[in-house]
N, C-alpha and C positions, 0 to 999 in steps of 0.2 A: 347369365342364365342360358342353359342349353336350349336347343330348338325344341326338345321334347318335354321340357319342364314348364309347367304352367303355374305352379304354386311353389315358392321357395322362401324359406326363412333362414336367417343366420343370427344366432344370439338373440332372438326375439324375446323381449321381457316386458312385463307390465306390473307396475307397483300401484297399489291403491293405498296412499298414505305410507305406512311402514310395512304393509302386508304385500308380499310378493305373490301375485296371482299366477304369473307365468315367468319362468326363469330359463334363459339361455336356450330357447327352443330352436333346433335345426331340423327343418323338414324339406323334403323334395317330393312333389307329387307330379307324376308324368301325365302328359296329355292323353285323354281317353280313359284314365283310370277311374274306378270306383274306389274311393279312399274312405275308410271308416275311422272315425275319431272317437275313442272310448275313454271314459274316465269316471271314477266315483264322484260322489258329491264334493264340490269344491276343488276339483282337480285342475280347473283352468281351461277346459276345452271350449266352453262358451265364450270366455274372454279371448281365446285364441282366434276363434272364428270372427268375433267382433272386430279384432284388429285386421284380419284378412279382408273383411268386408267394409273396412274404413269406418266402422261405427265407434271404435275405440282407438285412441292414439297410443302407439307403443311408447314405453318409457325408454327402452334401449333396444339396440339391434335393428334389423331391417327385414322387410318382407316385400316380395314382388309377386304380383298376381297377373297372369296373362302378359307378362313383360313389363309391367308398370309398378313403380314403387308406391306402396299404399300411403306413405306420408307425403311424398312430393307430388304425386299425380293421382289423388283420390278420385277425381271426377272420371279420369280415364279408366280406373279400376272399376268404378260403379257401372260404367257403360258396358263392361265386359263380363259382369257377373250377374247371376240370378240368385235370389235369396228367398227361401221359403221358411217362414217362421213356424215354430210349434203352435203358437196361438193363431187362430183364423184371421185372415185379412180380407175376406170376401164380404161383399154387401149382399145380405140375404134377400133383400127385396128386388135386386136386379137378377136378370137371367145370366146364364153362363156367358153368353155372347156379349151382353152388356158389360159384365165385369171385365171381360177381355178387351173390349173397346176402350174402356176407361184406362186400363193399363197401357194400351197402345198410345193414348193421348199423353199420359204421364211421361213416357219415354220418347215421345216425338216420332213414333213410327208412322210414316206416310200412310194415308188411308187405304190406298190401293194395295200396298204391301200388307197392311194390317188385315184386310179382308181375307186374303189368301192364307196368311200365316195363322189367323184364328181358325179358319176352317181345317187346316192341316193339323194343328195342335189338338183341337177338340176331337178330331178323328183318331189321333195318336193315343189319346187317353180314353177312347171309347165313350165320348159324351155327345157325339153328333146328334143322336136321337133326342137328347134332353137339353139341347142348346138354348131353347126358348122357354125352359121352365125356370121359375124363380129358384134361386139357390137354397132358400130355406126349406124346399121340398126334397133336397138331396140327402142321401145317407152320408155318414162320416167318411167312408171310403171315396165316394164321388167328390166330396168337397176337397179331400186331399189331392185327388187327381187333377181337379181344376186349379188348385193352388200351384201345383207343379207346372201345369200348362201355362199358367199366368207368368210364372217365373222364367219361362223359356221364350216369351213372346218377342223379346228384343234380341234373340239369337246370342245369348251369352256364351263365352268359352268355358266358364266354370259355373256350376250350379251348386250353391251351398244349401243343404237341407238340415234343419234343426229338428231332430227326432221325428222323421217323416211319418212314422206309423204309430205314434203314441195314441193310445185310446182305441185302437182298432182291434178287431178280433183276428185270430190267426189266419183265417181264410182271406180276409180283406188285406192283411199285411202281405200275404203271399201274392195277391193280385197287384198290389202297389209295386212289389219288387219285380214282377213281370214287366210292368210298364217302365220301370227304371232301366232294366236291362235293354228293353227295346229302344228307349231314348238314347242310351249310350251307343247302340249300333246304328241307329238312323240319323242321329244328330251329331255324332262324333264329339260328344261333350264330356268334360271331366266332371265327375260328381264327387263332392266332398261333403260327407254327412256325419252327424253325431247320432248315436243310438245307444240305448242301454239294454236292448234286446240282443244278448250275445249270440243267440242262435241265428239271428238274421245277419249278424256281422259276417257269417260264413259266405254271404253273397258278395263281399267286398274282395277286390283284387289284393289290396293290402290294408293293414290295420295298424294304427298307432295307439298306444295306451298311455294316458297321462296319469300322473300321480303327484299330488301336492305341487302342481305347477311345473313339473319336469317330465320329460319324455322317459317313460319307464322301459318301453320296448316297442319295436315295430317290425313288420314283416308280413308275409302272406299268412293266411290262416294255417296252412300246412307247416310252414317254417316255425311258427310260434308254438304249435302243438308238439312239434318234434323236440323242442327244448324239454318238455315234460318227459317224453320218451318212455313212459310206462303206462300200462293199462291198470284200471281200478278193478279189483276182483272183490266181490262181496259174497260171503257164504252164510247161509242159515243152516245151523246144525242142531243136533240134539244136545250138545254141550259146547257153546261158543268159547267158553274160557279154555276148555281142554283143546279145542281145535286151534285156537290162537297159540297156545303153548307148543303144540306140535309144529305149527308153521315156523315159529321162531327157532325151535331146536333142530328140526330136520332140514330146513331150507336156509336158515340164517337170515330170514326176511322179517322185517318188522311187521307186526299185525296188531290191530286195535279192535276191541269189541265195543259195540254200541247197540242202539235200539234196533238197527237194521241188520245186525249180524256181525261177522268178522270182516274187517276191511284191510286189504293189503294192496301194494302196488308192485307189479312185476313187468318185465320187458315184453313178454309175449303171453298174455293171459290165456288165450285159447290153447296154447301148447302146455301151459303150466297146470291147468285145471285137472286133467287126467292124472298127472303125477301126484298132485295134491290129494285128490280123492283116494288114491291108492294108499297113501301114507296115513290118512286120518282114521283113527279107530272108532270115532263116534259117527252116528248116522248123518248124512248130508241131505238136507231137505231141498235146498235150492242154491243155484250158483248164477251170478250175473257177471259178465265181463264188459266193461265200458272203456273204449279208447279215450285218450286225452281229449278234453273239450276246451273251448275258449274260456269257460268258467275256471278251469284249472289253471290256464295261462294267466288269467286276471289275478287269481289268488296268489300264484307263484310270483308274479311281477310286482304286485302292490302290497301283498300281505293282508288284503281285505277283499270283501265281496263287493260287487258293483251295486249301487243303489238305484232307486227309480228315477233319480234326477241328478243333474249336475249342479248348477247354481240356482236351482229352483225351476218350476214350470215356466216355460216361455222366457228363458233367460236372455235370448237374443233380442226379443222384443223389448224386454226391460232395459237392455243396454242401449237400444235405439232411442227409447224414451229419455234415458239419462243423457 
């Protein structure tokens, strides 16, 4: 393993009976990266993180986290990772400070170190003013921030987050991401997360997309969208069928009609629209041009759209219980 790689897998595979949940996975995640792990229902991403977090034993292949083999040195791996489940793990009757102290006891953090670490982490996630309030009085966003702070208490090198913003409104999701970026800058930590919010995956340095247990594609958001390479143009006209026929005949470009109008893809939508409007003989009521999105990448890579969950809600917690 290189000095800058903190998560590495080679041929990592997991069978449940005759079903292959993960097959031949090769991954390299660099130190300090925010790495997004995406996949439709049953793609194997939760099983993968379960193996990396030593909750699931691999069937074949190998994986190393923070320099330690997940099979041969699981305790060394656990001491160097933080894991935040999708399902809550906080005691609602305890205060934020009490929840953090309990976590420190579990990980054997000396009390003097724990006091300073707890104060610093609660400040980092903007919960200092509410540190003595029972957690059941917190909003959903405050609880997620406390979960993240709790996962960082023993200064892990890698923080695994399972759907960190599930159930939160867009404004709170944006606030959580602000904290994650600040964590990466101040703690120099590697963040490895699953998410089904493709728009928030734009916050990741790199993304890996899983499909049916195999790695479909990976790269930076910009690299993945460049593979699509064309803008989506949608026109609403006085006669969509005639407009689509003109597009096909004059420009040699495939065009489809639907409830939202005429849809086509071209390399440079903004430059194409004026030429298009000049050639169409029917009235043009509206035109929209949308550059490639991660939704397009996902569909292009897997042939399907992403669903609201992977292996079901709280899949990592279910794996831990198993």
